[in-house]
C-alpha positions in Angstrom: -11.8 27.6 36.0 -11.5 29.1 32.5 -13.0 27.1 29.7 -10.6 25.5 27.2 -11.2 26.8 23.7 -10.2 24.0 21.3 -10.7 23.8 17.6 -12.6 21.0 16.0 -9.4 19.4 15.0 -8.0 19.6 18.5 -11.1 18.2 20.0 -11.0 15.2 17.6 -7.3 14.7 18.4 -8.1 14.7 22.2 -10.8 12.1 21.6 -8.4 9.9 19.7 -5.7 10.2 22.3 -8.1 9.7 25.2 -9.4 6.5 23.6 -5.9 5.2 23.3 -4.9 6.2 26.8 -7.9 4.4 28.2 -6.5 1.2 26.7 -3.2 1.6 28.5 -4.4 -0.6 31.4 -0.8 -1.6 32.3 -0.2 2.1 33.3 -1.3 3.0 36.8 -4.9 4.1 37.0 -4.5 7.3 39.0 -1.9 8.9 36.8 -3.7 7.6 33.7 -6.8 9.4 34.9 -4.8 12.5 35.6 -3.5 12.5 32.0 -7.0 12.0 30.7 -8.4 14.9 32.6 -5.4 17.1 31.9 -5.3 16.4 28.2 -7.8 19.0 27.0 -5.6 21.7 28.7 -2.5 20.8 26.8 -3.6 22.2 23.5 -2.5 25.8 22.8 -5.0 28.1 21.0 -4.2 29.0 17.5 -1.1 31.3 17.2 0.1 30.6 20.8 3.0 28.6 22.0 2.8 25.6 24.3 3.7 26.2 27.9 6.5 24.0 29.2 4.1 22.3 31.6 1.9 21.5 28.6 4.9 20.1 26.8 5.8 18.0 29.8 2.3 16.5 30.0 2.2 15.8 26.3 5.7 14.3 26.6 4.4 12.0 29.3 1.4 11.1 27.2 3.6 10.3 24.2 5.9 8.1 26.3 2.9 6.2 27.7 1.5 5.7 24.3 4.8 4.6 22.8 5.3 2.1 25.7 1.7 0.8 25.2 2.2 0.5 21.5 5.4 -1.6 21.9 3.6 -4.0 24.2 0.6 -4.1 21.8 3.0 -4.9 18.9 4.4 -7.8 20.9 0.9 -9.0 21.7 -0.1 -8.6 18.0 2.9 -10.6 16.8 2.2 -13.4 19.3 -1.5 -13.4 18.2 -0.3 -13.8 14.5 1.9 -16.7 15.5 -1.1 -18.4 17.3 -3.2 -17.8 14.2 -0.6 -19.5 12.1 -0.5 -22.5 14.5 -4.3 -22.7 14.5 -4.3 -22.7 10.7 -1.8 -25.5 10.7 -4.1 -27.4 13.1 -7.0 -26.9 10.8 -5.0 -28.3 7.9 -3.9 -31.3 9.9 -7.4 -32.0 11.1 -8.9 -31.6 7.6 -6.2 -33.9 6.2 -7.0 -36.5 8.9 -10.7 -36.2 8.1 -10.0 -36.7 4.4 -8.0 -39.8 5.2 -10.8 -41.1 7.3 -13.2 -40.7 4.4 -10.8 -42.6 2.2 -10.4 -45.4 4.7 -14.2 -45.7 4.9 -14.4 -45.9 1.1 -11.8 -48.7 1.1 -13.7 -50.5 3.9 -17.0 -50.3 1.9 -15.3 -51.7 -1.2 -13.9 -54.6 0.9 -17.3 -55.1 2.4 -18.9 -55.2 -1.0 -16.2 -57.7 -2.2 -16.9 -59.8 0.8 -20.6 -59.9 0.1 -19.8 -61.3 -3.3 -17.6 -64.0 -1.7 -20.5 -64.9 0.7 -22.8 -65.1 -2.3 -20.4 -67.3 -4.1 -19.9 -69.5 -1.1 -23.7 -69.7 -0.7 -24.1 -70.8 -4.3 -21.5 -73.4 -3.8 -23.2 -74.8 -0.8 -26.5 -75.0 -2.8 -24.6 -76.8 -5.6 -23.0 -79.2 -3.1 -26.3 -79.9 -1.4 -27.9 -80.6 -4.8 -25.1 -83.0 -5.7 -25.5 -84.7 -2.3 -29.2 -85.0 -2.9 -28.6 -86.6 -6.4 -25.9 -88.9 -4.9 -28.3 -90.0 -2.2 -31.1 -90.6 -4.8 -28.6 -92.6 -6.9 -27.6 -94.7 -3.9 -31.3 -95.3 -3.1 -31.9 -96.5 -6.6 -28.9 -98.8 -6.4 -30.1 -100.3 -3.2 -33.5 -100.9 -4.8 -32.0 -102.7 -7.7 -29.9 -104.7 -5.3 -33.0 -105.8 -3.5 -34.5 -106.8 -6.9 -31.5 -109.0 -7.6 -29.9 -106.6 -10.0 -26.5 -106.4 -8.3 -23.7 -104.5 -10.0 -20.5 -104.1 -8.1 -19.3 -101.3 -10.3 -22.5 -99.4 -9.8 -22.2 -99.8 -6.0 -18.6 -98.4 -6.0 -19.7 -95.5 -8.2 -22.7 -94.5 -6.1 -20.7 -94.9 -2.8 -17.9 -92.7 -4.2 -20.4 -90.2 -5.5 -22.1 -90.0 -2.2 -18.9 -89.6 -0.2 -17.7 -86.9 -2.6 -21.0 -85.0 -2.3 -20.8 -85.2 1.5 -17.2 -83.9 1.4 -18.2 -81.1 -1.0 -21.1 -80.1 1.2 -18.8 -80.0 4.2 -16.2 -77.9 2.5 -18.7 -75.5 0.9 -20.5 -75.0 4.2 -17.2 -74.2 5.9 -16.3 -71.8 3.2 -19.7 -70.1 3.5 -19.3 -69.8 7.3 -15.9 -68.3 6.9 -17.1 -65.9 4.2 -20.0 -64.8 6.4 -17.6 -64.2 9.3 -15.3 -62.1 7.1 -18.4 -60.2 5.9 -19.3 -59.3 9.5 -15.8 -58.2 10.1 -15.9 -56.0 7.0 -19.2 -54.5 8.1 -17.7 -53.8 11.5 -14.8 -52.0 9.9 -17.1 -49.9 7.8 -19.0 -48.9 11.0 -15.6 -48.0 12.7 -14.5 -45.9 9.8 -17.8 -44.1 10.0 -17.3 -43.3 13.7 -13.7 -42.2 12.9 -15.0 -39.8 10.3 -17.4 -38.3 12.8 -14.6 -37.9 15.3 -12.3 -36.3 12.7 -15.1 -33.9 11.7 -15.4 -32.9 15.3 -11.7 -32.2 15.4 -12.0 -30.1 12.3 -14.8 -28.0 13.9 -12.9 -27.6 17.1 -9.7 -26.5 15.2 -11.8 -24.0 13.1 -13.4 -22.6 16.3 -9.9 -22.0 17.8 -8.8 -20.4 14.6 -11.8 -18.2 14.6 -11.2 -17.1 18.2 -7.5 -16.4 17.6 -8.3 -14.5 14.4 -10.7 -12.3 16.4 -8.0 -11.8 19.0 -5.5 -10.8 16.3 -8.0 -8.3 14.9 -8.3 -6.8 18.4 -4.6 -6.5 18.8 -4.2 -5.0 15.3 -6.9 -2.5 16.2 -5.0 -1.6 19.4 -1.8 -1.0 17.5 -3.6 1.2 15.0 -5.3 3.0 17.8 -2.0 3.9 19.4 -0.6 4.9 16.0 -3.6 7.2 15.5 -3.1 8.7 18.9 0.6 9.4 18.3 -0.3 11.1 15.1 -3.1 13.1 16.9 -0.5 14.5 19.3 0.8 16.5 16.3 -2.6 18.1 16.0 -2.2 19.3 19.5 1.1 21.1 18.5 3.3 18.3 19.9 5.8 17.1 17.3 8.8 14.8 17.7 11.2 17.6 18.1 9.0 19.9 20.2 10.7 19.3 23.5 14.2 19.9 22.1 13.2 23.2 20.6 14.3 26.6 22.0 12.5 28.8 24.5 9.9 29.5 21.8 8.2 26.3 23.1 8.9 27.1 26.7 7.1 30.3 27.7 6.8 31.5 31.3 10.4 30.8 32.2 10.2 33.6 34.8 7.6 31.9 36.9 7.8 32.7 40.6 9.4 30.0 42.8 7.0 27.3 44.0 6.3 27.6 47.7 5.3 24.8 50.1 2.4 24.9 52.6 4.5 26.8 55.2 5.5 29.5 52.7 9.0 28.4 52.2 10.6 28.4 48.8 11.0 24.9 47.3 14.2 23.8 45.8 14.1 23.2 42.1 15.0 19.8 40.8 18.4 19.7 39.2 20.0 17.1 37.2 20.8 16.1 33.7 17.8 15.8 31.4 17.4 12.9 29.0 15.3 12.3 26.0 11.7 11.1 26.6 12.0 7.6 27.9 10.2 5.2 30.1 11.6 2.6 32.5 9.8 -0.6 33.6 10.5 -2.3 36.9 11.9 -5.8 36.4 9.8 -7.1 39.2 6.3 -6.5 40.4 3.7 -4.3 38.6 4.9 -2.0 35.9 6.0 1.5 37.0 6.8 4.2 34.4 9.5 6.7 35.0 9.3 9.5 32.4 11.9 12.2 31.8 11.7 14.7 29.1 14.6 16.6 27.6 14.7 20.4 28.0 17.2 23.1 26.8 17.4 24.3 30.4 19.3 22.5 33.2 16.8 23.8 35.8 13.7 22.7 33.9 11.1 20.7 35.7 11.1 16.9 35.4 8.2 14.5 35.7 9.6 11.5 37.4 7.9 8.3 38.6 4.4 9.5 37.8 3.2 6.2 39.1 4.2 7.3 42.7 3.4 10.5 44.7 5.4 13.5 43.5 8.2 14.6 45.9 9.3 18.2 46.3 
């Protein structure tokens, strides 16, 4: 087999195209490998025209790359949409975390206020107990004077009233202190709950950011794929294949007087007739993708690559 003499530019173009073709995993593996192995033979040396078979192979490569690029663009757009959704989720989670911090601050303020109420209630209990103690001492003094014959009805009424008032005050102050302590415990529990809520919201923020990071990486991958296909399509021009190459005259189609193809028994094969269409690809609506590629030619009896995913029929 003769060596293929390619320029540095053509070699670089083949590398770019081969890299992109290798990413066309939705295209059948066997014909994809065929295109990869045939690609170096599709470049014409400087000053020479492309053979029509080279044009047909390059046309097939171009159709495959265009099909893959369209699919990659769809995937890229979907990835961008998912990134936008992930960014929204991060914002929602961050907002919820900020609200949780605010709720904890409010709970701490309420807890501090409740501590002051407990202290006030405690001071009131101390004052009430002191008053009860003084009232008890006054009652004891009155009883002592009564035993000494120094009876005073007004003094007895006063001391009794003072003692009863002190007892009532102590009872009320004690109840207020008990209620204040209970409210303080509730406020402390609320602070603890708010702290746990903050931790949970922070976890949600981390999870949302992780999803955003993963989706951003996927988006970068899809963008790179599209750029790879774009670069490969541009590289086809370096191999002498331009957008209008197939529609050009016989200057692009040398070797029109090839001998007829013969089968294994030596019989002449019948050429494929039919109307030629611009380079296009068709995808089956059901099952795995199958590509049907036809390339336009100025000759009605030109060869056509059809259904390269299936065995070629004579």
